[in-house]
C-alpha positions in Angstrom: 0.0 -0.2 0.0 1.0 3.5 -0.6 -0.6 6.3 1.0 -0.4 8.9 -1.3 0.5 9.3 -5.1 1.9 12.0 -6.9 2.1 12.6 -10.1 3.9 15.5 -12.2 6.9 16.8 -13.3 10.5 17.0 -11.9 13.6 19.3 -13.1 17.3 20.4 -12.4 17.7 23.8 -10.6 20.8 24.6 -10.9 21.5 28.4 -9.2 24.3 30.4 -8.2 26.9 29.5 -5.6 28.6 32.2 -4.1 26.9 34.9 -5.6 24.0 36.8 -6.4 22.6 36.7 -9.9 23.4 34.2 -13.0 24.9 36.5 -15.6 27.8 36.4 -12.8 28.0 33.2 -11.8 30.7 30.8 -12.8 29.2 28.2 -10.4 25.9 26.8 -9.9 24.7 24.5 -7.9 23.1 20.9 -8.6 19.2 20.9 -6.5 16.4 19.1 -8.1 12.7 20.5 -7.7 9.3 19.4 -9.1 5.7 20.8 -7.0 4.5 17.1 -7.0 7.8 15.4 -6.3 8.5 18.3 -3.3 5.3 17.0 -1.5 5.8 13.1 -1.7 9.8 14.0 -0.4 7.8 16.0 1.8 4.9 13.5 3.0 7.9 10.1 2.7 10.4 12.3 5.4 7.2 12.5 8.2 6.7 8.8 7.9 4.0 7.9 5.2 4.3 6.1 2.2 4.7 8.1 -0.9 4.7 7.5 -4.9 6.3 9.8 -7.5 5.1 8.9 -10.6 6.8 10.5 -14.0 8.3 10.3 -17.3 12.2 11.6 -17.3 14.9 10.2 -20.3 16.8 7.5 -18.9 20.7 9.7 -19.6 22.5 10.8 -16.4 20.1 13.8 -15.9 17.0 11.5 -15.3 18.8 9.4 -12.6 20.2 12.1 -11.2 16.5 13.8 -10.8 15.2 10.1 -9.6 17.5 9.2 -7.5 17.6 12.3 -5.3 13.8 11.7 -4.8 14.2 8.1 -3.5 17.1 9.2 -1.4 14.5 10.5 0.9 12.1 6.9 0.8 10.1 7.6 -1.7 8.8 5.0 -4.1 9.7 6.0 -7.6 9.2 2.8 -8.9 7.1 3.8 -11.9 8.6 6.2 -13.3 8.1 6.0 -16.9 11.8 6.0 -19.1 12.3 7.2 -21.9 15.4 6.4 -24.7 15.1 10.0 -25.9 14.1 13.6 -25.4 15.0 15.9 -22.5 14.7 16.4 -18.8 13.8 19.9 -18.2 15.6 22.7 -16.1 15.3 25.6 -14.5 17.4 28.1 -13.2 16.6 29.9 -9.9 18.3 33.5 -9.5 17.8 34.0 -5.3 16.8 37.8 -4.1 16.8 40.1 -0.9 15.2 43.0 -0.9 14.5 45.0 -2.7 15.3 42.7 -5.8 13.3 39.9 -7.0 14.1 36.3 -6.8 13.8 35.1 -10.8 13.0 32.0 -12.3 14.0 31.1 -15.7 12.7 28.0 -17.2 13.3 25.4 -19.8 11.0 23.5 -20.0 9.4 23.1 -22.9 8.4 19.8 -25.1 10.5 17.8 -21.6 9.6 14.2 -21.5 7.1 14.7 -19.3 4.8 15.8 -21.8 5.1 13.1 -24.0 4.0 10.7 -21.0 0.9 9.0 -22.0 -2.3 6.8 -19.9 -1.7 3.6 -21.2 2.2 4.2 -19.8 1.2 4.4 -15.9 0.5 1.9 -13.9 -2.6 2.4 -13.0 -2.9 -1.1 -10.2 -0.3 1.3 -7.8 -3.1 4.6 -8.9 -5.5 2.9 -7.4 -4.2 1.8 -4.3 -3.6 5.2 -2.7 -5.7 6.6 -0.5 -4.7 9.8 -1.7 -3.5 11.4 -4.7 -2.0 14.6 -5.4 -2.2 16.8 -7.9 -1.1 20.7 -9.0 -2.0 23.6 -11.4 1.3 23.1 -12.9 0.7 19.7 -14.3 -2.4 20.8 -17.2 -0.3 24.4 -17.9 2.7 22.1 -19.5 0.2 20.9 -22.7 -2.9 20.8 -24.0 -2.1 17.1 -23.9 -1.4 16.9 -20.2 -4.1 18.6 -19.5 -6.8 16.3 -21.4 -3.8 13.6 -18.9 -4.9 15.5 -15.5 -8.9 14.7 -16.3 -7.9 11.4 -17.7 -5.9 10.7 -14.5 -8.6 12.2 -12.1 -11.8 10.0 -13.9 -9.5 6.9 -13.3 -8.7 7.9 -9.3 -12.7 9.0 -8.9 -14.0 5.1 -9.4 -11.6 3.8 -7.0 -12.8 6.3 -4.4 -10.0 7.9 -3.6 -9.3 11.2 -2.7 -8.0 13.6 -4.4 -5.9 16.2 -3.6 -5.1 19.8 -6.0 -3.2 22.8 -5.3 -3.9 25.5 -7.7 -0.3 26.2 -7.9 -0.4 29.0 -11.0 2.9 29.8 -12.1 2.5 33.5 -14.4 5.5 32.0 -16.8 3.7 29.4 -18.2 -0.2 30.8 -19.3 -2.0 33.8 -18.3 -5.0 34.2 -15.8 -8.1 33.2 -18.0 -6.7 31.1 -19.6 -5.7 29.1 -16.5 -9.0 30.0 -14.8 -11.2 27.7 -17.8 -8.8 25.2 -17.7 -8.7 25.1 -14.3 -12.1 24.9 -13.4 -12.9 21.8 -15.6 -10.4 20.3 -13.2 -10.4 22.0 -9.8 -14.3 20.6 -9.4 -14.1 17.2 -9.9 -11.3 17.3 -6.3 -12.0 16.8 -3.2 -9.7 18.4 -1.4 -8.3 22.2 -3.3 -5.7 24.3 -2.3 -5.3 27.6 -3.4 -3.8 30.8 -2.4 -5.3 33.9 -1.6 -3.8 35.6 -4.8 -4.4 32.5 -6.6 -8.4 32.6 -6.2 -7.8 36.4 -6.8 -5.6 35.7 -10.0 -7.4 32.6 -11.5 -10.6 32.3 -10.6 -11.5 35.8 -9.4 -12.8 35.4 -5.7 -11.3 39.1 -4.7 -11.7 39.4 -1.1 -9.8 40.4 1.5 -11.9 38.4 3.6 -9.7 34.8 3.9 -13.2 33.1 5.0 -15.7 34.8 2.1 -12.9 33.6 -0.3 -13.0 30.3 0.9 -16.7 29.8 0.9 -17.1 31.0 -2.2 -15.1 28.6 -3.8 -16.6 25.6 -2.3 -19.9 27.1 -3.6 -18.4 27.4 -6.6 -16.8 24.2 -7.1 -18.2 21.8 -4.6 -14.8 20.1 -3.0 -15.3 18.2 0.4 -12.6 20.9 1.6 -10.9 24.4 0.9 -7.6 25.2 1.7 -6.6 28.7 1.8 -3.1 29.7 2.3 -2.6 33.5 3.9 1.1 33.8 3.2 1.8 35.7 6.7 -1.9 35.8 7.5 -1.6 31.6 8.2 -4.1 29.6 6.7 -7.8 28.9 6.5 -9.8 25.7 5.9 -13.9 25.1 5.6 -15.8 22.2 5.1 -19.3 23.3 4.1 -20.4 23.4 8.1 -16.9 24.7 9.6 -14.4 27.1 9.5 -10.6 26.5 10.6 -7.6 29.4 11.1 -4.2 28.4 11.7 -1.9 30.8 12.7 1.2 31.2 10.3 4.7 30.3 12.4 7.8 32.7 12.5 10.9 31.2 10.4 14.1 33.0 9.2 14.1 32.6 5.2 16.8 30.7 4.2 15.0 29.6 0.5 11.3 30.5 -0.1 11.1 27.6 -2.7 9.4 25.3 -2.2 7.6 26.5 0.4 3.6 26.5 -0.7 4.8 22.4 -1.8 5.7 21.4 2.2 2.6 23.2 3.0 0.8 21.0 1.0 2.5 17.6 2.2 2.5 18.8 5.7 -1.2 19.1 5.2 -2.4 15.8 3.9 0.0 14.3 6.5 -2.2 16.4 9.5 -5.1 15.5 7.4 -5.1 11.9 6.7 -3.9 10.7 10.2 -5.8 13.4 12.2 -8.2 15.6 11.0 -8.3 19.0 9.6 -6.5 21.0 12.0 -3.6 18.7 12.9 -3.7 19.2 8.8 -3.2 23.0 9.3 -1.0 22.7 12.1 1.8 20.2 10.0 1.1 22.6 7.2 2.0 25.3 8.7 4.9 23.6 10.4 6.1 22.2 7.5 6.6 25.7 5.3 8.2 27.7 8.3 10.7 24.9 8.3 11.0 24.5 4.5 12.5 28.0 3.9 14.9 27.2 6.4 16.6 24.5 4.2 18.6 25.1 1.4 17.0 24.2 -2.5 13.1 22.8 -2.7 12.7 20.1 -0.3 12.0 19.0 3.0 14.7 18.2 4.7 13.5 17.7 8.2 11.6 15.0 10.5 8.8 14.6 12.3 10.6 15.2 16.0 11.5 18.8 14.8 7.9 19.2 13.1 6.1 18.4 16.7 8.3 20.2 18.7 8.2 22.9 16.7 4.2 22.5 17.1 4.3 22.2 20.1 6.5 25.0 21.2 9.5 23.7 21.9 12.0 24.1 19.4 15.5 24.3 20.3 18.4 26.8 19.5 20.9 24.3 20.1 20.3 20.7 20.3 22.8 18.8 22.5 
């Protein structure tokens, strides 16, 4: 049995080692990152059985990506391997106030965009407790958008929970295009995870009242649960009857990339083990800890997360 299966593209992440900008750097640090694999890593490090499905080129880069994910305990045995094509890359130029963090994608026509329905091990999918997807995947191509619908329709036949993080990326598609495509997807999922900004940009819910937005989204799409992330204001969840709010944890900012994925991992962990309030606590705690690590992945563990939630984090552990 696998608790959670995720599916999506993961890329090489290249960023300057010792300087501030890509233009001046002579050395690049190699990490890997992708929303869905980041979630799988977070879940695995919390002790859950997590699997990640994708398509990679069978070369040294593809094997590097898979092994970096597998190292954390994620099951990568259902990755589809291609003899031809390319693996996606993205370049990260870290920002520092007032300079913006910049990302350059080099992912067009990657092997993942050629993934087909018949290449997926559906028996593996169908024994999961929950399947997690994100709005990045359908943005990659029309064929992958169609595959996202096929995955959701297939999973729903087996009464498996589906969680979906909107994860809007303006460099992949315009708000109107995203709103039209994602509306058709989101109305099929059980758990909708969305930032307050994405709710306004993609779906037109522009109120600053988080509870009003969460209720509006649930009314529009009919999800089981809407989870609305509010940046420094924390997070709110609404299930049609009750709403819960959880304050954000304070954290130093080493690297914010992957913070939202760690929140999703924490929420799913807490929700599957102890319900919505636990999901909000674990999500916020893992998001806060994530931004203290370099790279996309969550490098903490359950003991550290539990200490933060209990309010007993240590500055020196010896």
